[in-house]
C-alpha positions as CSV (number, residue, x, y, z in Angstrom):
1,M,87.6,72.2,136.1
2,Q,90.0,69.4,136.7
3,T,91.5,67.8,133.6
4,N,93.4,64.6,133.0
5,F,95.3,65.0,129.7
6,T,98.5,63.0,129.5
7,P,101.9,64.7,129.0
8,E,101.9,63.2,125.5
9,Q,98.6,64.8,124.7
10,L,99.7,68.2,126.0
11,K,102.5,68.3,123.5
12,D,99.8,69.1,120.9
13,P,99.3,72.9,121.0
14,A,95.6,72.5,120.3
15,I,95.1,70.2,123.2
16,A,97.3,72.4,125.4
17,R,95.0,75.3,124.6
18,A,91.9,73.2,125.2
19,N,93.3,72.2,128.6
20,E,93.9,75.8,129.5
21,I,90.3,76.7,128.6
22,L,88.8,73.8,130.4
23,R,90.7,74.5,133.6
24,A,89.2,78.0,133.7
25,C,85.7,76.7,133.8
26,V,84.2,76.6,137.3
27,H,80.8,74.9,136.4
28,C,78.9,78.0,137.6
29,G,76.2,77.8,134.8
30,F,75.9,81.5,134.3
31,C,76.3,80.7,130.6
32,T,73.1,78.8,130.4
33,A,71.1,82.1,131.0
34,T,72.4,83.7,127.8
35,C,72.7,80.6,125.6
36,P,70.1,80.8,122.8
37,T,69.9,77.1,122.1
38,Y,69.4,76.3,125.8
39,Q,66.7,78.9,125.9
40,V,64.9,77.2,123.0
41,L,65.6,73.5,123.8
42,G,66.1,73.5,127.5
43,D,68.7,70.7,127.4
44,E,71.8,71.0,129.5
45,L,73.8,69.4,126.7
46,D,72.7,72.3,124.5
47,S,74.3,74.8,126.8
48,P,77.9,75.9,126.8
49,R,78.5,74.1,130.2
50,G,77.0,70.9,128.8
51,R,79.0,71.1,125.6
52,I,82.2,71.7,127.6
53,Y,81.7,68.4,129.4
54,L,81.1,66.6,126.1
55,I,84.2,68.2,124.6
56,K,86.3,67.4,127.7
57,D,85.3,63.8,127.7
58,M,86.0,63.4,123.9
59,L,89.4,65.1,123.9
60,E,90.7,63.5,127.1
61,A,89.8,60.0,125.9
62,G,91.4,60.8,122.6
63,R,88.4,59.1,120.9
64,P,86.6,59.8,117.7
65,A,83.5,62.0,118.0
66,D,80.2,60.1,118.6
67,V,76.7,60.8,117.4
68,R,75.6,62.4,120.6
69,T,78.6,64.8,120.9
70,V,78.3,65.8,117.2
71,R,74.5,66.5,117.6
72,H,75.0,68.9,120.5
73,I,78.1,70.6,119.1
74,D,76.4,71.1,115.7
75,R,73.5,72.9,117.5
76,C,75.9,75.5,118.9
77,L,75.6,78.8,117.1
78,S,79.1,80.1,118.1
79,C,77.2,83.3,119.1
80,L,79.7,83.6,122.0
81,A,77.1,85.1,124.4
82,C,78.5,82.7,126.9
83,M,81.9,84.4,126.7
84,T,80.4,87.8,127.5
85,T,78.6,86.3,130.5
86,C,81.3,84.0,131.8
87,P,82.9,85.4,135.1
88,S,85.9,83.2,134.7
89,G,87.0,84.2,131.2
90,V,86.5,80.8,129.6
91,H,87.5,81.2,125.9
92,Y,84.7,79.0,124.6
93,M,85.3,80.1,121.0
94,H,88.7,78.4,120.8
95,L,87.4,75.3,122.5
96,V,84.4,74.7,120.3
97,D,86.5,75.5,117.2
98,H,88.9,72.8,118.2
99,A,86.1,70.4,118.9
100,R,84.7,71.0,115.4
101,V,88.1,70.3,113.8
102,H,88.3,67.0,115.8
103,I,84.7,66.1,114.7
104,E,85.6,66.8,111.1
105,R,88.7,64.6,111.3
106,T,87.2,61.7,113.3
107,Y,83.5,61.4,112.5
108,R,81.9,60.2,109.3
109,R,78.6,62.0,108.8
110,P,75.7,60.6,106.9
111,W,76.2,61.0,103.1
112,F,73.7,63.8,102.7
113,D,75.2,65.8,105.5
114,R,78.6,65.4,103.9
115,L,77.3,66.4,100.5
116,L,75.5,69.5,102.0
117,R,78.5,70.7,103.9
118,W,80.8,70.1,100.9
119,T,78.4,72.1,98.7
120,L,78.2,75.0,101.1
121,A,82.0,75.1,101.4
122,R,82.4,75.1,97.7
123,I,79.8,77.8,96.9
124,I,79.4,80.4,99.5
125,P,83.0,81.6,99.9
126,Y,83.1,82.2,96.1
127,P,80.9,85.2,95.0
128,G,80.6,84.1,91.4
129,R,79.5,80.6,92.3
130,F,77.3,81.9,95.1
131,R,75.6,84.3,92.8
132,L,74.8,81.5,90.3
133,A,73.5,79.4,93.1
134,L,71.2,82.2,94.3
135,L,69.8,82.6,90.9
136,G,69.1,78.9,90.7
137,A,67.5,78.9,94.1
138,K,65.4,81.9,93.2
139,I,64.0,80.0,90.2
140,A,63.4,76.9,92.2
141,R,61.9,78.6,95.3
142,P,58.3,78.0,94.3
143,L,59.1,74.3,94.7
144,A,60.5,74.7,98.2
145,G,57.5,73.1,99.8
146,L,58.1,69.9,97.8
147,M,61.6,69.4,99.2
148,P,61.9,66.4,101.5
149,D,64.5,68.0,103.8
150,A,64.1,71.1,105.9
151,R,67.7,72.1,105.0
152,L,66.9,72.1,101.3
153,R,63.9,74.2,101.9
154,A,66.0,76.7,103.9
155,M,68.5,76.9,101.1
156,L,65.8,77.7,98.6
157,R,64.2,80.3,100.9
158,M,67.6,82.0,101.3
159,A,67.6,83.5,97.8
160,P,66.7,87.2,97.9
161,R,63.9,88.4,95.7
162,R,66.3,90.8,94.1
163,I,69.9,89.7,93.3
164,P,72.0,92.9,93.1
165,P,74.2,93.6,90.0
166,V,77.9,93.0,90.3
167,S,79.8,95.9,91.8
168,R,83.1,96.7,90.3
169,N,84.1,98.3,93.5
170,D,84.9,94.8,94.7
171,D,87.7,94.4,92.1
172,P,91.3,94.8,93.3
173,Q,92.0,98.6,93.1
174,V,92.9,101.7,95.1
175,F,90.3,104.4,95.8
176,P,92.0,107.7,96.6
177,A,91.0,109.7,99.6
178,I,88.8,112.8,99.0
179,G,90.8,115.7,100.3
180,A,93.9,115.3,102.4
181,R,94.8,111.7,103.1
182,R,94.5,110.8,106.8
183,A,94.9,107.0,106.5
184,R,95.5,104.2,104.1
185,V,93.3,101.2,104.8
186,A,92.5,97.8,103.2
187,L,88.9,96.8,102.9
188,L,87.8,93.2,103.2
189,T,85.1,93.0,100.6
190,G,84.0,89.5,101.7
191,C,82.4,86.7,99.8
192,A,78.7,86.2,100.5
193,Q,78.2,89.9,101.0
194,R,79.4,90.5,97.4
195,A,76.6,88.4,96.1
196,L,73.8,89.3,98.5
197,N,74.2,93.0,99.0
198,T,76.7,95.2,97.1
199,D,75.4,98.4,98.7
200,I,77.4,97.7,101.9
201,N,80.8,97.8,100.4
202,D,79.9,100.7,98.1
203,A,78.7,102.8,101.1
204,T,81.8,101.8,103.1
205,I,84.1,103.0,100.3
206,R,82.3,106.2,99.8
207,L,82.2,107.1,103.5
208,L,85.8,106.2,104.2
209,R,87.0,108.2,101.2
210,R,85.1,111.3,102.5
211,M,86.7,110.7,105.9
212,G,90.1,111.0,104.3
213,C,91.0,107.3,103.8
214,E,92.7,105.8,100.8
215,V,90.9,102.5,100.5
216,V,92.6,99.5,99.0
217,V,90.9,96.4,97.8
218,A,94.0,94.2,97.8
219,R,94.7,91.7,95.0
220,G,94.5,88.1,96.3
221,A,92.3,88.9,99.3
222,G,88.9,87.1,99.5
223,C,86.9,85.0,101.9
224,C,88.2,85.4,105.5
225,G,87.8,81.7,106.1
226,A,85.1,82.0,108.8
227,L,82.5,79.8,107.0
228,T,84.8,76.7,106.6
229,H,86.4,77.4,109.9
230,H,83.2,77.0,111.8
231,M,82.4,73.8,110.0
232,G,85.7,72.4,111.2
233,R,87.3,72.4,107.8
234,E,90.6,73.7,109.1
235,D,92.8,73.3,106.0
236,E,90.3,75.1,103.8
237,A,89.8,77.9,106.3
238,H,93.6,78.4,106.7
239,R,94.1,78.6,103.0
240,S,91.6,81.4,102.7
241,A,93.0,83.2,105.7
242,A,96.6,82.8,104.5
243,A,95.7,84.4,101.2
244,N,94.4,87.4,103.0
245,I,97.4,87.7,105.3
246,R,99.8,87.6,102.4
247,A,97.7,90.1,100.4
248,W,97.5,92.6,103.2
249,I,101.1,92.2,104.4
250,A,102.2,92.9,100.8
251,E,100.2,96.2,101.0
252,K,101.6,97.0,104.4
253,R,105.2,96.3,103.3
254,G,104.6,98.4,100.2
255,E,102.8,101.7,100.6
256,G,101.7,100.9,104.2
257,L,98.4,100.2,105.9
258,D,96.9,101.9,109.0
259,A,94.0,99.4,109.3
260,V,92.3,96.4,107.8
261,V,88.6,97.4,107.8
262,I,85.9,94.9,108.0
263,N,82.1,95.6,107.6
264,T,80.9,92.1,108.2
265,S,81.3,91.4,111.9
266,G,81.4,87.6,111.5
267,C,84.5,88.1,109.3
268,G,85.9,90.6,111.8
269,T,85.8,88.1,114.7
270,T,87.8,85.7,112.5
271,V,90.4,88.1,111.2
272,K,91.0,89.4,114.7
273,D,91.8,85.8,115.6
274,Y,94.3,85.2,112.8
275,G,97.1,85.4,115.3
276,H,95.8,82.5,117.3
277,M,94.9,80.5,114.2
278,F,98.4,80.7,112.8
279,R,100.4,80.8,116.1
280,T,102.3,77.6,115.3
281,T,102.9,78.2,111.6
282,D,105.5,80.1,109.5
283,L,102.9,82.9,109.1
284,A,102.6,83.5,112.9
285,A,104.2,86.9,112.9
286,E,102.4,88.2,109.8
287,A,99.1,86.8,111.1
288,A,99.5,88.6,114.4
289,E,100.4,91.8,112.6
290,I,97.2,91.6,110.5
291,A,95.0,90.7,113.5
292,A,96.3,93.8,115.3
293,L,95.4,96.0,112.3
294,A,91.9,94.5,111.9
295,C,88.9,96.7,113.0
296,D,85.2,97.0,112.4
297,V,84.3,99.9,110.2
298,T,82.5,101.6,113.1
299,E,85.7,101.4,115.2
300,L,87.6,103.2,112.5
301,L,84.8,105.8,112.0
302,E,84.9,106.6,115.7
303,R,88.7,106.9,115.6
304,L,88.5,109.3,112.7
305,G,85.9,111.5,114.4
306,Y,82.9,110.7,112.3
307,R,80.3,113.5,111.9
308,G,77.0,113.3,110.1
309,Q,73.5,114.8,110.0
310,A,70.6,112.6,109.1
311,P,68.6,114.0,106.2
312,Q,65.5,112.5,107.7
313,S,64.6,111.7,111.3
314,L,64.2,107.9,111.6
315,R,63.5,105.5,114.5
316,V,66.2,102.9,114.1
317,A,66.1,99.6,115.9
318,Y,69.7,98.5,116.3
319,H,70.3,94.8,116.1
320,A,73.6,93.9,117.8
321,A,75.2,91.1,115.8
322,C,76.6,88.4,118.1
323,S,80.0,88.5,116.3
324,L,80.2,92.2,117.0
325,Q,79.0,92.4,120.6
326,H,80.3,89.1,121.9
327,G,83.0,88.1,119.4
328,Q,84.7,91.6,119.3
329,G,83.3,93.3,122.4
330,I,81.9,96.2,120.3
331,K,78.6,97.2,121.9
332,D,78.2,101.0,122.2
333,T,80.1,102.4,119.2
334,P,77.6,101.7,116.4
335,K,74.7,103.0,118.5
336,A,76.7,106.1,119.5
337,L,77.6,106.9,115.8
338,L,74.0,106.5,114.7
339,R,72.8,108.8,117.5
340,S,75.5,111.4,116.8
341,A,74.1,111.5,113.2
342,G,70.6,112.4,114.5
343,F,68.9,109.0,114.3
344,E,66.7,107.8,117.1
345,V,68.2,104.5,118.2
346,V,66.2,101.8,120.1
347,E,67.1,98.3,121.1
348,P,65.0,95.2,121.4
349,A,64.5,93.2,124.5
350,D,67.1,90.4,125.0
351,S,69.4,92.1,122.6
352,H,72.2,89.7,123.7
353,L,70.4,86.8,122.1
354,C,71.2,85.5,118.6
355,C,68.9,86.0,115.6
356,G,69.7,82.4,114.4
357,S,71.8,83.3,111.3
358,A,75.3,82.3,112.5
359,G,77.0,81.8,109.2
360,T,75.5,78.6,107.7
361,Y,73.6,77.7,110.8
362,N,70.3,78.8,109.3
363,L,70.9,76.3,106.5
364,L,72.2,73.4,108.6
365,Q,69.8,73.8,111.7
366,P,66.8,75.5,110.1
367,E,64.2,74.6,112.8
368,I,66.2,76.1,115.7
369,S,67.2,79.0,113.5
370,D,63.6,79.8,112.5
371,E,62.5,79.9,116.2
372,L,65.4,82.3,117.1
373,K,64.5,84.4,114.1
374,R,60.8,84.5,115.1
375,R,61.8,85.7,118.6
376,K,64.3,88.3,117.4
377,V,61.9,89.8,114.8
378,A,59.1,90.0,117.5
379,T,61.4,91.9,119.9
380,L,62.5,94.3,117.1
381,E,59.0,94.9,115.8
382,A,57.9,95.6,119.3
383,R,60.0,98.8,119.3
384,A,58.0,100.1,116.3
385,P,61.0,101.1,114.2
386,Q,61.0,102.6,110.8
387,V,64.2,100.8,109.9
388,I,66.4,98.0,111.4
389,A,70.2,98.4,111.3
390,A,72.8,95.7,111.8
391,G,76.5,95.3,111.2
392,N,76.5,91.8,109.6
393,I,75.1,90.6,106.3
394,G,74.0,87.2,107.8
395,C,71.9,89.0,110.4
396,M,70.4,91.3,107.8
397,M,69.3,88.4,105.6
398,Q,68.0,86.4,108.5
399,I,65.9,89.3,110.0
400,G,64.9,90.6,106.6
401,S,63.3,87.2,105.8
402,G,60.9,87.6,108.7
403,T,59.8,91.2,108.6
404,K,58.5,93.9,106.3
405,I,60.5,96.6,108.0
406,P,63.5,97.7,105.9
407,V,66.9,96.2,107.1
408,V,70.1,98.1,106.3
409,H,73.7,98.0,107.3
410,T,74.7,100.5,109.9
411,V,77.3,102.0,107.5
412,E,74.6,102.7,104.9
413,L,72.8,105.0,107.4
414,L,76.1,106.6,108.4
415,D,77.1,107.2,104.8
416,W,73.7,108.7,104.0
417,A,74.0,111.0,107.0
418,A,77.4,112.1,105.8
419,G,76.3,113.1,102.3
420,G,75.9,109.7,100.6
421,P,72.8,108.4,98.8
422,R,69.7,107.2,100.6
423,P,69.9,103.5,101.3
424,S,68.0,101.6,98.5
425,A,66.2,99.5,101.1
426,L,64.4,102.6,102.2
427,D,63.1,103.4,98.7
428,P,60.4,101.2,97.3
429,A,61.3,102.3,93.8
430,M,64.8,100.7,94.3
431,G,63.7,97.1,94.4
432,G,61.0,96.8,97.1
433,H,60.6,97.5,100.7
434,N,63.3,95.1,101.8
435,P,65.9,93.8,99.3
436,A,67.1,91.4,102.0
437,A,63.8,89.6,102.2
438,S,63.7,86.0,101.1
439,G,60.8,83.8,100.8
440,Q,58.2,85.9,102.6
C-alpha cells in the first residue's frame, strides 16, 4: 500500500511504525474471510482491510478521529485472526492499537460513552473494586430488563451466579517447589480473573509446584494493562505494565527467574508485546527482557515435560482463545497436553472465529458480541462435549453464559490429571453446573 506521510510525521515512532505496517498491506482481502465482524455485519469497513483504509486516511491527514472512523474501529474485536490469515505479515495489532490511542486523544465521545469507559477502566483492573461491582450487579440483575441501554444490561448480566471467595494464593509470596527445584517462575495472577474465578490460579500454582517450579507472586505486580491498552488509554496501560516490569525485574535481578507464566491468554499477548510498548522509553531494555521471559502456562508445561493421567474419560471441546491462537501463535500445545493426559479432545467448526468476549467488547458492543457468542456456543455444543476447556477467563465467562455445559480452564483439567482436585465446575455440589454462567 502506498503511503504519503511527511518526513515530519515520520519522526514520530508511532507514525513510523504505522507507515511500515500500512506499506506491507497489498489489499488482497484474505483477512475478510476470517474477520468475525465482517462475517456478522458484511460491511467492508468492518473488515481489517476497510479499517486499514480508515486508519491510513486519518493518520496521513493528521486529523482528529471522526464519528465514522470511531464507529468501525470500536467494532474491531482485536481478535487478530486477520494476522494469522494475512500472507503479507501485516501487523494489524500494532496499527489498530495506535489508532485507538489517536482516537482517545482526538475524539470526544458522547458523555455516556465516556462515563462507561472511565468506569470500566477504574473497576475491572482492580480485583477488590471489581468484586464489589460484581456483587452489586448480581443484586441488580433482576432489573436488567428495565435498563435503557444494552451496555448496562450486558454489565448486569456479566455477574456470575456465584462469586468465589478471595484466594490468598494471589497475595505476594513464594510457593516452594515440591521436590527438586527445576525452575523459578513468576506468575501473573491478573485482575479480573482474581474476582471471577480463583480456581485457575490455584490450579496453576499446584501444578507448577508439582512440576518442580518455585512459583513467585511478585510484590507490585498486578493488571497487565491490556484492558486500558485496548481502549486507547495509553498512559494508564503503561503505568500498569511498568509496575509489572519493575516487579519482575526485581525478582530476576534477585533470586532469578526462568519464566513469567501467564494463564490468561489476553494478558499473555500484551506482556509478550511489552518490548514494543516501551521501545522508546527508559524501560525499553527491561521491557524486552520481561517480554522474552513471558510464556503461556501450557508452553511452560510442555517445556517441563508434563505428564498426567485423567481420572475420568471426558470428551473435551477445546475452545481456542483468539489471543492464544492468533495473538501468540499457540495452537496445538494445549490440545496435545490434554490428549496426552487421556482426554478426548474435539474442536468446533470455525475454531478460528472469536467468541465475542474480547476484553470489554462484550460490554461495549453487546449486540455483536451476543451474535458471536450464539454462533460459538452452537458450534461447541454440536460436538456433544462433556466439558468445554479454554485458556482465557474472558472466553470462559462469555461461553459459560450461553451454555449449560461446564466450562473450565485448560490448566484445571491438566492439574486434575496430574493429581490435583476435580475442577469444581464439574461437580454440581460445588456451586452449580457452571460457575461461569451469568444471566442464563
